[in-house]
C-alpha positions as MATLAB code, in Angstrom:
seq = 'MNKRILYLTFYFEPDLCACSFRNSPLAHELAKQGLKDGIEIDVLTTLPNRYSSYTAEAPEEEKIGNLFIKRIKIPTHQSGVKDQMLSFQHYFSEVRKYVKDKKYDLVFASSSRLFTAYLGYRVAKNKKLPLYLDIRDLFVDTIKEVFPNPLIKAAVLPILKYIESETFNYASHINIISGGFKDYFKKYTSATYTEYSNGIDPVFLDAVKFNSKDIADIKTILYAGNIGEGQGLHRIIPVAAKKLGHNYKFKIIGDGGAKFKLIAALKDASNVLVLPPVNRVSLIEEYNKADFLFIHLNDYEAFKKVLPSKIFELGVFPKPLVAGVNGYSRQFIKENLPGSILIEPCNGDEMANKIKACEAYTAVDRTLFIKNYKRETINKKMAQSILSYL';
ca = [
     -26.679  -32.203   20.496;
     -29.863  -31.222   19.834;
     -31.078  -27.718   20.535;
     -33.539  -26.468   23.471;
     -35.643  -23.831   23.598;
     -36.285  -22.792   27.656;
     -40.114  -21.602   26.928;
     -41.028  -19.066   29.561;
     -45.405  -18.109   30.551;
     -46.735  -18.118   33.050;
     -50.427  -19.594   31.931;
     -50.501  -22.396   29.663;
     -53.031  -24.745   28.732;
     -55.567  -25.670   29.971;
     -55.514  -22.209   32.250;
     -58.524  -19.399   30.999;
     -56.536  -16.652   29.757;
     -54.919  -13.923   27.103;
     -51.998  -15.521   27.756;
     -52.782  -19.519   27.877;
     -54.411  -18.532   24.667;
     -51.280  -16.832   23.418;
     -48.925  -19.247   24.190;
     -50.528  -22.621   24.396;
     -50.417  -23.096   20.131;
     -47.387  -20.627   19.524;
     -45.238  -23.535   22.015;
     -46.953  -26.191   19.908;
     -46.277  -24.684   16.196;
     -42.958  -24.343   18.026;
     -42.649  -27.879   18.755;
     -43.635  -28.809   15.374;
     -41.435  -26.720   13.503;
     -38.476  -27.728   15.396;
     -39.484  -31.827   14.817;
     -37.362  -31.919   11.529;
     -33.678  -30.238   13.056;
     -34.387  -31.759   16.886;
     -35.337  -29.017   18.527;
     -36.636  -29.676   22.030;
     -39.535  -27.115   23.372;
     -39.334  -26.394   27.928;
     -42.317  -24.825   28.510;
     -41.736  -23.626   32.517;
     -45.261  -22.706   33.276;
     -47.879  -23.563   35.709;
     -50.889  -25.448   37.589;
     -53.755  -23.522   36.427;
     -54.315  -21.203   38.670;
     -55.596  -17.612   36.767;
     -59.478  -17.189   38.383;
     -60.315  -19.205   42.104;
     -63.398  -19.532   40.843;
     -62.383  -21.707   38.389;
     -60.705  -25.114   38.404;
     -58.962  -27.253   35.749;
     -57.002  -30.425   35.525;
     -53.904  -30.429   34.410;
     -50.467  -33.028   35.201;
     -47.729  -31.248   36.091;
     -45.302  -33.215   33.864;
     -46.212  -33.636   30.425;
     -44.431  -35.349   26.871;
     -45.858  -34.529   23.873;
     -43.384  -35.147   21.276;
     -40.475  -32.631   21.106;
     -42.697  -30.916   23.717;
     -42.543  -30.599   27.747;
     -44.499  -28.942   29.673;
     -43.993  -28.339   33.338;
     -46.555  -27.451   35.060;
     -45.406  -25.133   39.067;
     -47.942  -25.290   41.596;
     -48.743  -21.697   42.897;
     -49.987  -20.913   46.005;
     -53.698  -19.971   46.306;
     -54.799  -16.251   45.514;
     -57.528  -14.753   45.040;
     -55.751  -11.865   42.050;
     -54.929   -9.199   44.516;
     -51.677   -7.441   44.034;
     -49.729   -9.277   46.583;
     -51.387  -12.698   46.205;
     -49.908  -12.499   42.367;
     -47.273  -10.927   43.580;
     -46.516  -13.975   45.790;
     -47.561  -16.388   43.493;
     -45.147  -14.853   40.575;
     -41.899  -14.493   43.245;
     -42.547  -18.766   44.127;
     -42.788  -19.147   40.426;
     -39.960  -17.567   40.012;
     -37.421  -19.141   42.193;
     -38.777  -22.653   41.455;
     -37.870  -21.868   37.365;
     -34.451  -20.325   38.490;
     -34.333  -23.980   40.549;
     -35.417  -25.613   37.548;
     -33.277  -24.588   35.009;
     -29.833  -24.264   37.256;
     -27.545  -27.063   35.734;
     -29.934  -27.587   32.380;
     -28.625  -26.489   29.025;
     -30.356  -24.512   26.896;
     -29.810  -22.465   23.314;
     -32.037  -19.636   23.405;
     -34.143  -18.111   26.194;
     -38.339  -17.521   24.732;
     -40.193  -15.222   28.172;
     -44.015  -14.186   26.903;
     -44.743  -11.487   29.232;
     -47.529   -8.333   30.134;
     -46.293   -8.068   33.433;
     -42.764   -7.429   33.111;
     -41.595   -9.938   35.056;
     -42.197  -13.262   33.184;
     -39.500  -10.931   31.158;
     -37.499  -10.067   33.823;
     -37.179  -13.737   35.085;
     -36.177  -14.945   31.501;
     -33.741  -11.930   31.109;
     -31.850  -13.313   34.504;
     -31.690  -16.763   33.046;
     -30.607  -15.823   29.370;
     -27.542  -13.627   30.883;
     -26.248  -16.080   34.082;
     -26.265  -18.704   31.011;
     -25.158  -16.506   28.260;
     -28.235  -16.908   25.856;
     -30.202  -15.063   23.621;
     -32.815  -13.241   24.928;
     -36.209  -13.402   22.517;
     -39.227  -11.380   24.591;
     -42.586  -11.661   23.351;
     -43.922   -8.393   25.463;
     -47.827   -8.200   25.349;
     -48.255   -5.031   27.376;
     -46.237   -2.254   29.078;
     -46.061   -2.523   33.194;
     -44.668    0.134   34.146;
     -46.457    2.452   32.028;
     -49.027    1.177   33.238;
     -48.440    0.629   36.884;
     -48.196    4.860   37.304;
     -52.010    4.905   36.348;
     -52.810    1.514   38.077;
     -51.087    1.338   41.472;
     -53.877    2.976   43.957;
     -50.985    4.614   46.751;
     -49.072    6.575   45.391;
     -46.069    6.449   48.776;
     -45.673    3.031   46.904;
     -46.426    3.959   44.051;
     -42.904    6.204   44.134;
     -41.121    3.172   45.851;
     -41.888    1.004   43.528;
     -41.840    2.806   39.952;
     -37.465    3.785   40.035;
     -36.947   -0.792   40.589;
     -39.305   -1.348   38.067;
     -38.085    0.835   35.815;
     -34.126   -0.394   36.807;
     -35.557   -4.118   35.477;
     -37.587   -2.960   32.743;
     -34.028   -0.920   31.147;
     -31.718   -4.173   32.239;
     -34.128   -7.200   30.598;
     -34.606   -4.645   27.157;
     -31.491   -3.758   26.795;
     -30.140   -7.189   27.087;
     -32.910   -8.856   24.944;
     -32.259   -9.251   21.328;
     -35.224   -9.582   19.792;
     -38.401   -7.729   21.118;
     -42.226   -9.109   19.641;
     -44.491   -6.464   20.724;
     -48.471   -7.434   20.264;
     -49.497   -4.050   19.565;
     -48.422   -1.137   16.527;
     -48.654    1.613   19.647;
     -46.041    0.218   21.696;
     -43.955    1.643   18.650;
     -42.964    4.653   20.707;
     -42.617    3.192   23.718;
     -39.608    0.765   22.783;
     -37.693    3.653   20.993;
     -35.587    3.892   23.244;
     -34.018    0.209   23.548;
     -32.437    0.335   20.473;
     -30.021   -3.114   20.794;
     -32.773   -5.534   19.996;
     -33.919   -6.408   16.624;
     -38.011   -6.035   16.144;
     -41.414   -7.654   14.908;
     -44.974   -7.023   15.487;
     -46.970  -10.128   15.753;
     -50.651   -9.565   17.522;
     -53.332  -11.926   18.915;
     -55.191  -13.917   16.677;
     -57.924  -15.912   16.151;
     -58.154  -19.407   17.011;
     -59.428  -22.251   15.236;
     -62.589  -23.139   18.227;
     -64.225  -20.046   17.666;
     -64.119  -20.289   13.313;
     -65.555  -23.587   13.867;
     -68.858  -22.637   16.199;
     -69.954  -19.142   15.054;
     -73.844  -19.204   14.119;
     -76.135  -15.931   13.679;
     -79.374  -16.197   14.892;
     -81.590  -12.839   14.263;
     -83.487  -11.754   16.630;
     -87.026  -10.260   17.359;
     -87.373   -6.370   17.450;
     -89.681   -7.023   20.759;
     -86.639   -9.518   22.343;
     -85.282   -8.757   25.758;
     -81.311   -8.397   24.039;
     -78.721   -9.075   26.165;
     -75.288   -7.619   25.952;
     -72.529   -9.790   27.272;
     -68.603   -9.154   28.235;
     -66.598  -12.034   29.387;
     -63.070  -12.014   30.998;
     -61.169  -10.413   33.789;
     -62.989   -8.140   35.814;
     -60.036   -5.834   36.961;
     -58.999   -1.714   37.423;
     -57.967   -2.233   33.787;
     -61.808   -3.368   32.711;
     -63.063   -0.950   34.709;
     -66.054   -2.354   34.633;
     -67.728   -0.937   37.740;
     -67.185    2.643   36.036;
     -69.927    1.928   33.298;
     -72.071   -1.144   33.383;
     -74.349    0.283   36.308;
     -74.933    3.754   34.337;
     -75.665    2.016   31.450;
     -77.528   -1.061   32.658;
     -80.155    1.711   34.613;
     -80.311    4.191   31.358;
     -81.342    1.099   28.856;
     -83.583   -0.479   31.409;
     -85.493   -3.867   31.351;
     -85.470   -4.426   27.280;
     -81.518   -4.922   28.064;
     -80.199   -7.543   30.477;
     -76.601   -7.538   30.845;
     -74.670  -11.042   31.629;
     -71.175  -10.362   33.045;
     -69.142  -13.759   32.800;
     -64.949  -13.617   34.310;
     -63.698  -12.863   37.900;
     -60.794  -10.269   39.095;
     -59.938   -8.635   41.857;
     -62.178   -5.381   40.908;
     -65.167   -8.195   41.325;
     -66.461   -6.772   44.052;
     -66.374   -2.782   43.133;
     -68.762   -4.173   40.612;
     -71.053   -5.687   42.226;
     -71.110   -3.040   44.867;
     -72.015   -0.207   42.475;
     -74.718   -2.934   40.779;
     -76.772   -3.387   44.456;
     -80.231   -1.389   42.883;
     -79.759   -3.038   39.262;
     -82.168   -5.932   38.668;
     -81.292   -5.916   34.999;
     -77.347   -7.318   35.543;
     -76.140  -10.928   35.830;
     -73.142  -11.403   37.895;
     -71.225  -15.076   36.728;
     -67.869  -16.701   36.930;
     -65.893  -17.930   34.280;
     -66.683  -20.750   31.951;
     -64.507  -22.681   29.688;
     -64.365  -21.937   26.396;
     -66.827  -24.542   25.081;
     -69.185  -23.047   27.394;
     -67.992  -19.677   25.891;
     -69.018  -19.660   22.524;
     -72.623  -20.886   23.180;
     -72.768  -17.951   25.372;
     -71.059  -15.319   22.762;
     -73.859  -17.292   20.324;
     -76.680  -16.052   22.074;
     -75.804  -12.771   22.514;
     -77.053   -9.949   20.678;
     -74.160   -6.969   21.681;
     -70.397   -8.560   22.976;
     -68.874   -5.765   24.329;
     -65.156   -5.149   25.454;
     -64.074   -2.061   27.801;
     -60.822   -0.719   29.076;
     -60.513    1.562   32.180;
     -59.306    5.628   30.831;
     -56.223    5.193   31.482;
     -53.583    6.602   29.538;
     -51.405    3.667   29.025;
     -54.467    1.733   27.766;
     -54.117    4.265   24.136;
     -51.155    1.884   23.421;
     -52.654   -1.533   23.898;
     -54.095   -4.149   21.619;
     -56.571   -6.533   23.510;
     -56.290   -9.745   22.942;
     -60.534  -10.083   23.107;
     -61.601   -8.015   19.912;
     -59.415  -10.979   17.862;
     -62.305  -13.248   20.062;
     -65.235  -11.466   19.604;
     -64.786   -9.744   16.344;
     -65.177  -13.159   15.379;
     -68.633  -13.226   15.545;
     -70.974  -11.196   13.083;
     -73.016   -9.181   15.462;
     -72.303   -5.752   17.483;
     -69.148   -4.923   18.850;
     -69.769   -2.264   21.660;
     -65.866   -0.999   22.271;
     -64.951    1.442   24.942;
     -61.579    1.881   24.226;
     -59.162    4.704   22.772;
     -56.012    5.002   20.768;
     -54.867    2.532   19.108;
     -57.314   -0.064   19.614;
     -60.414    2.337   19.145;
     -58.216    3.245   15.575;
     -57.897   -0.556   14.703;
     -61.556   -1.678   15.732;
     -62.656    1.606   13.188;
     -60.198    0.199   10.343;
     -60.657   -3.263   10.536;
     -64.195   -4.499   12.237;
     -67.455   -2.866   10.547;
     -70.359   -3.227   12.767;
     -68.635   -2.047   15.716;
     -70.389    0.344   18.209;
     -67.049    2.946   19.314;
     -67.717    4.869   22.459;
     -66.056    7.110   25.513;
     -64.864    4.487   27.746;
     -66.354    4.571   31.068;
     -69.216    6.305   29.348;
     -72.300    4.922   30.335;
     -74.757    7.427   29.186;
     -72.879    7.343   25.797;
     -73.088    3.499   25.179;
     -77.025    2.960   26.186;
     -77.891    5.718   23.805;
     -75.935    4.064   20.935;
     -76.883    1.052   21.943;
     -80.666    1.865   22.375;
     -79.875    3.745   18.311;
     -78.934    0.528   16.985;
     -81.603   -1.214   15.179;
     -79.337   -3.314   12.631;
     -79.176   -6.967   13.687;
     -78.340   -8.773   10.279;
     -75.054  -10.410   10.278;
     -72.396   -8.376   10.234;
     -69.654   -9.615    7.358;
     -66.076   -9.642    8.839;
     -64.539  -11.693    6.141;
     -61.516   -9.820    5.920;
     -61.247   -9.194    8.898;
     -60.604  -13.314   10.038;
     -58.652  -14.268    6.132;
     -55.763  -11.257    7.723;
     -55.896  -12.328   11.953;
     -56.169  -16.339   12.227;
     -53.918  -17.029   15.213;
     -52.326  -19.807   12.598;
     -50.817  -18.225   10.279;
     -49.376  -15.675   12.661;
     -48.126  -18.104   14.864;
     -46.481  -20.016   11.960;
     -44.268  -16.245   11.648;
     -43.797  -16.122   14.834;
     -41.866  -19.474   15.080;
     -40.357  -19.012   11.879;
     -39.020  -16.363   13.823;
     -37.954  -17.716   17.272;
     -36.591  -21.134   15.727;
     -33.891  -17.947   13.680;
     -32.132  -17.212   16.803;
     -31.050  -20.566   17.330;
];
């Protein structure tokens, strides 16, 4: 009888987010490598729902060779905490119903907010299967700082810590996407570990251009991605935009739970444009037109351990990367991405001063970075690792 892998990911193509961009090509690579041995992959995910302001059509069920994709329809949400909890609760329930009478040989779960990992644990334990986890964020660590209500936090944290402990202690293998996570996982000794990071998608490698700019041009600083509390854009862009003045303009493309905070803070800023999410083809056009590419994380202690996937996306383009990050991300950029402008998170004055001081508009050479971090290469190695647990 053919072996079958249950692949759990809350987001999948054609949705727009880091989770989808990581898991879609990995699932295809896993199916490709497993084909010769008759291995089948069942991806249980959701219909596109990452942003309420962006929709994409996708079939609820799709069969591509030995890869089967089941997309679950979840309630419409606005990216708030309550909405996301209800959405995931529905996904959790539907997955468990779907797999109840099905036979699998391995459960793989890719998770940033812990609950997909926990779902994988519940299914794997119930069916007495090995569990391979891909951990993209330290959810409990982050909640300690991000969650606003101290009373709710005090009630929720012990539950989350219990869920985390049960899940990670059961796992056969845990992949961490950031070297900054290593110390956190020292207490979980049952699993074996790998460190397959995010990587660079071919779609970016094939579309990079560099247009040198006249020094008199109005220069564009582009941010594209989630606009949440974790990104903290409302704490830096208004200050930086005011100080930079009208020789510079910010273009913000995205959506998220803290977008309203950003817009409220920008009421007097005429050099900032906030736009809804766009597809990857349009996004690449925007990257190519911009003078500076911007990534930012709020100044939380937990974020010193992470390595955002956006770094791999932006780092391909041969232009200055403005990075408001600390900890492991800052060190990674310093070592791997020449031509970057490193600033302290939430420091709009420093951002403006360093951008003004940047007079180099020649192409930045990041050949070595691209060679080392192609997603195709990383996925081949990770798929081999997953298949070794069958």
